[in-house]
TORPA-4810 file (N, C-alpha, C, O; in nm, 3 decimals):
<nodes>
NODE_1_6.622_15.902_6.733_6.638_15.963_6.869_6.801_15.968_6.918_6.894_15.888_6.917_M
NODE_2_6.784_16.085_6.954_6.935_16.084_7.050_6.967_15.973_7.176_6.873_15.958_7.255_K
NODE_3_7.066_15.911_7.197_7.062_15.796_7.349_7.102_15.908_7.473_7.114_16.031_7.471_S
NODE_4_7.117_15.813_7.574_7.154_15.936_7.696_7.297_15.962_7.707_7.342_16.049_7.781_L
NODE_5_7.367_15.888_7.635_7.531_15.997_7.660_7.551_16.083_7.549_7.651_16.155_7.556_H
NODE_6_7.491_16.090_7.464_7.445_16.188_7.339_7.396_16.336_7.409_7.451_16.446_7.412_E
NODE_7_7.294_16.296_7.451_7.193_16.367_7.565_7.271_16.464_7.687_7.257_16.586_7.698_R
NODE_8_7.333_16.401_7.752_7.454_16.432_7.879_7.521_16.533_7.791_7.583_16.603_7.872_L
NODE_9_7.545_16.581_7.670_7.593_16.659_7.660_7.583_16.800_7.616_7.662_16.894_7.605_K
NODE_10_7.403_16.771_7.585_7.336_16.854_7.534_7.254_16.910_7.672_7.205_17.023_7.678_E
NODE_11_7.250_16.831_7.760_7.188_16.799_7.891_7.011_16.894_7.882_6.973_17.000_7.931_H
NODE_12_6.953_16.802_7.806_6.813_16.763_7.754_6.736_16.704_7.891_6.791_16.600_7.929_T
NODE_13_6.672_16.727_7.939_6.602_16.540_7.983_6.476_16.470_7.867_6.388_16.509_7.791_D
NODE_14_6.539_16.345_7.914_6.486_16.214_7.848_6.313_16.129_7.913_6.293_16.080_8.024_I
NODE_15_6.202_16.139_7.779_6.136_16.082_7.847_6.107_15.982_7.813_6.090_15.964_7.692_E
NODE_16_6.090_15.877_7.904_6.088_15.716_7.897_5.967_15.651_7.877_5.867_15.693_7.935_V
NODE_17_5.961_15.551_7.801_5.842_15.493_7.709_5.743_15.447_7.854_5.798_15.438_7.963_P
NODE_18_5.629_15.425_7.841_5.525_15.402_7.915_5.597_15.232_7.974_5.649_15.199_8.081_Y
NODE_19_5.577_15.179_7.886_5.634_15.037_7.864_5.767_15.010_7.965_5.756_14.927_8.055_N
NODE_20_5.881_15.076_7.949_5.984_15.100_8.059_5.980_15.131_8.199_6.013_15.053_8.289_V
NODE_21_5.934_15.263_8.216_5.931_15.302_8.317_5.826_15.249_8.430_5.822_15.285_8.547_W
NODE_22_5.760_15.174_8.378_5.629_15.115_8.442_5.713_15.019_8.531_5.694_15.006_8.652_T
NODE_23_5.820_14.943_8.451_5.903_14.861_8.523_5.975_14.889_8.648_5.976_14.822_8.752_C
NODE_24_6.035_14.997_8.620_6.087_15.082_8.741_6.046_15.188_8.856_6.113_15.229_8.950_F
NODE_25_5.894_15.222_8.811_5.835_15.317_8.940_5.787_15.400_8.876_5.807_15.382_8.756_G
NODE_26_5.718_15.503_8.905_5.644_15.664_8.885_5.763_15.749_8.870_5.766_15.829_8.776_E
NODE_27_5.915_15.735_8.995_5.988_15.810_8.979_6.086_15.785_8.828_6.187_15.856_8.832_K
NODE_28_6.080_15.726_8.739_6.148_15.658_8.657_6.105_15.708_8.498_6.175_15.687_8.400_A
NODE_29_5.978_15.777_8.496_5.895_15.845_8.321_6.023_15.962_8.276_6.030_16.013_8.164_K
NODE_30_6.115_15.991_8.383_6.173_16.074_8.301_6.350_16.081_8.345_6.380_16.087_8.464_I
NODE_31_6.455_16.080_8.240_6.602_16.065_8.336_6.615_16.199_8.294_6.598_16.230_8.176_I
NODE_32_6.650_16.305_8.406_6.653_16.398_8.397_6.837_16.394_8.447_6.897_16.316_8.522_T
NODE_33_6.889_16.527_8.357_7.067_16.547_8.334_7.072_16.674_8.442_6.986_16.760_8.463_L
NODE_34_7.204_16.655_8.501_7.262_16.722_8.594_7.391_16.752_8.550_7.456_16.651_8.578_A
NODE_35_7.492_16.866_8.476_7.588_16.841_8.446_7.641_16.722_8.374_7.600_16.697_8.260_G
NODE_36_7.732_16.643_8.436_7.758_16.530_8.342_7.691_16.372_8.420_7.740_16.260_8.416_D
NODE_37_7.610_16.401_8.463_7.527_16.295_8.576_7.389_16.293_8.512_7.343_16.367_8.425_Q
NODE_38_7.338_16.199_8.571_7.180_16.130_8.456_7.141_16.080_8.628_7.206_16.053_8.729_A
NODE_39_7.015_16.088_8.595_6.918_16.021_8.689_6.815_15.936_8.629_6.753_15.969_8.527_S
NODE_40_6.794_15.808_8.701_6.717_15.683_8.592_6.590_15.687_8.690_6.490_15.617_8.676_L
NODE_41_6.614_15.798_8.806_6.497_15.772_8.901_6.474_15.835_9.038_6.368_15.880_9.080_G
NODE_42_6.608_15.828_9.109_6.617_15.817_9.243_6.782_15.908_9.200_6.766_15.992_9.112_E
NODE_43_6.893_15.899_9.241_6.979_15.998_9.263_7.043_16.018_9.143_7.005_15.940_9.056_D
NODE_44_7.151_16.116_9.100_7.248_16.127_8.987_7.327_16.029_8.971_7.313_15.942_9.057_Y
NODE_45_7.427_16.005_8.873_7.546_15.914_8.895_7.601_15.910_8.758_7.529_15.916_8.658_H
NODE_46_7.729_15.900_8.755_7.831_15.911_8.604_7.740_15.812_8.503_7.643_15.752_8.548_S
NODE_47_7.781_15.802_8.367_7.819_15.761_8.275_7.817_15.585_8.306_7.732_15.497_8.293_L
NODE_48_7.984_15.591_8.363_7.996_15.452_8.387_7.892_15.343_8.531_7.857_15.228_8.556_P
NODE_49_7.884_15.474_8.580_7.793_15.406_8.731_7.663_15.358_8.699_7.596_15.283_8.769_E
NODE_50_7.628_15.413_8.575_7.466_15.382_8.553_7.446_15.282_8.422_7.343_15.230_8.380_L
NODE_51_7.584_15.272_8.374_7.570_15.156_8.273_7.627_15.008_8.377_7.599_14.894_8.338_R
NODE_52_7.699_15.027_8.492_7.687_14.906_8.633_7.572_14.887_8.631_7.540_14.805_8.545_A
NODE_53_7.497_14.925_8.684_7.349_14.945_8.743_7.282_14.863_8.624_7.219_14.758_8.631_A
NODE_54_7.313_14.941_8.509_7.196_14.848_8.395_7.224_14.713_8.394_7.138_14.625_8.389_I
NODE_55_7.379_14.689_8.401_7.431_14.548_8.330_7.405_14.442_8.457_7.388_14.322_8.440_E
NODE_56_7.405_14.490_8.552_7.353_14.464_8.681_7.239_14.401_8.656_7.246_14.278_8.663_W
NODE_57_7.128_14.450_8.627_6.987_14.395_8.620_6.991_14.295_8.479_6.970_14.176_8.500_Y
NODE_58_7.010_14.327_8.375_7.067_14.258_8.235_7.142_14.104_8.306_7.081_13.998_8.313_V
NODE_59_7.221_14.116_8.332_7.286_13.972_8.407_7.196_13.906_8.468_7.168_13.792_8.432_T
NODE_60_7.118_13.981_8.598_7.006_13.931_8.631_6.899_13.857_8.560_6.840_13.761_8.610_E
NODE_61_6.883_13.888_8.479_6.836_13.855_8.383_6.839_13.724_8.266_6.750_13.688_8.189_L
NODE_62_6.941_13.685_8.282_7.036_13.580_8.225_7.074_13.673_8.052_7.055_13.631_7.937_G
NODE_63_7.141_13.826_8.105_7.134_13.860_7.961_7.259_13.891_7.955_7.310_13.838_8.054_G
NODE_64_7.357_13.960_7.882_7.502_14.043_7.889_7.522_14.151_7.780_7.486_14.153_7.662_K
NODE_65_7.582_14.228_7.846_7.518_14.343_7.822_7.703_14.368_7.680_7.796_14.288_7.683_V
NODE_66_7.701_14.465_7.603_7.861_14.506_7.556_7.785_14.647_7.499_7.675_14.679_7.456_K
NODE_67_7.905_14.704_7.524_7.851_14.892_7.511_7.947_14.911_7.373_8.037_14.852_7.313_W
NODE_68_7.892_14.993_7.366_7.922_15.058_7.211_8.083_15.144_7.234_8.118_15.147_7.352_G
NODE_69_8.166_15.201_7.146_8.274_15.248_7.187_8.233_15.392_7.163_8.311_15.467_7.104_N
NODE_70_8.061_15.455_7.222_8.080_15.609_7.172_8.072_15.667_7.325_7.981_15.732_7.376_N
NODE_71_8.165_15.636_7.369_8.232_15.716_7.527_8.179_15.670_7.588_8.189_15.692_7.709_E
</nodes>
């Protein structure tokens, strides 16, 4: 399965698994892509902004994020 950063280049939406989107709400069922931005449920953001938002949640849950070197 291709990751979000790979799909941003292709401009194809991503279906989110049930057990994931139910944690964030009905609007989070599909990651929609537009240009070089993506929406995880509400507004569109750049990859760095999306990563910062996800990292905030991970930190709140007691974890740490290490991003790969894939852009």
